[in-house]
C-alpha positions in Angstrom: 2.1 1.2 20.7 4.7 3.1 22.7 7.6 1.4 20.9 6.3 2.2 17.4 8.3 4.9 15.6 6.3 5.1 12.4 3.8 7.9 13.2 1.6 7.1 10.2 1.3 3.4 11.3 0.4 4.5 14.9 -2.3 6.8 13.6 -3.7 4.1 11.3 -3.8 1.6 14.1 -5.6 4.1 16.4 -8.2 4.9 13.8 -8.8 1.3 13.1 -9.2 0.4 16.8 -12.7 1.8 16.7 -13.8 0.5 13.3 -11.9 -2.8 12.7 -10.5 -4.3 15.9 -9.1 -7.4 14.1 -7.2 -5.4 11.5 -5.9 -3.0 14.1 -4.5 -5.9 16.2 -2.9 -7.5 13.1 -1.1 -4.3 12.2 0.2 -3.6 15.7 2.5 -6.6 15.8 6.3 -6.1 15.8 7.9 -5.6 12.3 9.7 -9.0 12.4 6.3 -10.8 12.9 4.5 -8.7 10.2 2.6 -10.6 7.6 3.6 -10.8 3.9 1.9 -12.6 1.0 2.9 -13.3 -2.6 0.5 -12.8 -5.5 0.3 -16.6 -6.1 -0.8 -17.2 -2.5 -3.4 -14.4 -2.8 -4.6 -15.9 -6.1 -5.1 -19.3 -4.4 -7.3 -17.7 -1.7 -9.5 -15.7 -4.0 -13.0 -17.0 -4.4 -15.7 -14.4 -5.0 -14.3 -11.5 -2.9 -14.1 -8.2 -4.5 -11.9 -6.6 -1.9 -9.1 -8.3 0.0 -7.2 -6.8 3.0 -3.6 -7.8 3.6 -2.3 -6.7 7.1 1.3 -6.6 5.8 3.2 -6.5 2.5 2.2 -7.9 -0.8 5.1 -9.4 -2.7 5.5 -10.0 -6.4 6.0 -13.8 -6.8 3.4 -15.4 -9.1 0.5 -13.8 -10.9 -3.1 -12.8 -10.2 -5.9 -13.9 -12.5 -9.0 -11.9 -11.3 -9.6 -8.2 -11.2 -10.0 -7.3 -7.5 -9.1 -4.6 -5.1 -6.3 -5.2 -2.7 -5.7 -3.1 0.4 -2.4 -3.7 2.1 0.1 -2.1 4.4 2.5 -1.8 1.5 3.4 -3.4 -1.9 6.7 -4.4 -3.5 7.4 -2.7 -6.8 7.0 -5.9 -8.7 3.7 -6.6 -7.1 2.4 -3.2 -8.0 3.4 -3.6 -11.6 1.8 -7.1 -11.9 -1.5 -5.9 -10.2 -1.7 -2.9 -12.5 -1.1 -5.1 -15.5 -3.8 -7.5 -14.4 -6.3 -4.6 -14.0 -6.4 -4.8 -10.2 -6.7 -1.9 -7.9 -4.0 -1.7 -5.2 -4.2 0.8 -2.4 -2.4 1.1 1.0 -4.4 1.0 4.2 -3.5 4.6 4.8 -4.7 5.8 1.4 -8.0 3.9 1.9 -8.6 5.3 5.3 -8.1 8.9 4.0 -10.6 8.2 1.2 -13.0 6.0 3.1 -13.5 5.9 6.8 -14.5 2.2 6.8 -12.4 -0.5 5.3 -14.5 -3.5 4.2 -13.3 -6.8 2.7 -11.9 -10.2 3.6 -8.8 -10.1 5.7 -6.2 -12.6 4.6 -4.0 -14.1 7.3 
């Protein structure tokens, strides 16, 4: 954590350490190893979950077919547009932590 320069990310990881250890460790990896998922990959993994957590960036390739809530580190512009068009709720992890102290959902890896 000493090498991280994004203060918001550091605060998020520290808050999550107490509440969601798994998500905290997934977010604290180096930038080059950070996780990213396209919408078509997320769509394949959806079953009955209502909330999905992506410990990285959501990219816009493909489409999503179910109305769900996706919480991610960040979203591409194209992904945000497609999620909004599909009626999905897209929030960043920081926004969700400010609103709700606990983040619940299936973590996609």
